[in-house]
Residue, then its C-alpha position, 0 to 999 in steps of 0.5 A: m489515474s489508478s487509486f493504487a497509484t493515487y494511493l501510493i504518491g499521496f504514501l511518497i509524498l508523507t514519507i517525505a514530510l517525515g525524512i523533513a522531520a527528521y532531520l529537522l529533529n537532527i536524528p542519524s541519516m543512518w536511521i531516517v533511510v531505515g525509518v523512509v525505505a520501512l515505510i515506502g514498503i509499507g505504504v506498497l503493501m497498503a495500496t494493493n491490499r487496499t485495492k485487489m479486485r476483491d473474490p465473488a461473495d460465495g467464495s466459489t471460483r468456478p461459474p454455477s453447475s446446472p441443473t441436471g434435471 
C-alpha cells in the first residue's frame, strides 16, 4: 500500500471520529457535513503534499552539459 493511501486512510478515520463526536455534541448535521467535506479536502491536499516526488537538489530540470574542451 502506498504512503499516500496509508495517510489518507488514517485521515479518513480521524475525520469520521470527529464527525461522530460532533453528532454526539448535538451539532446540526448540516455543519457536520460541511466540516467532514472540508477535512477530507485538507487530508487529500496534505497527503499529496507529503508524498509528491521531490525536485532535484540543484533545481535544474535538464542534464548537466558536457565540457567542451
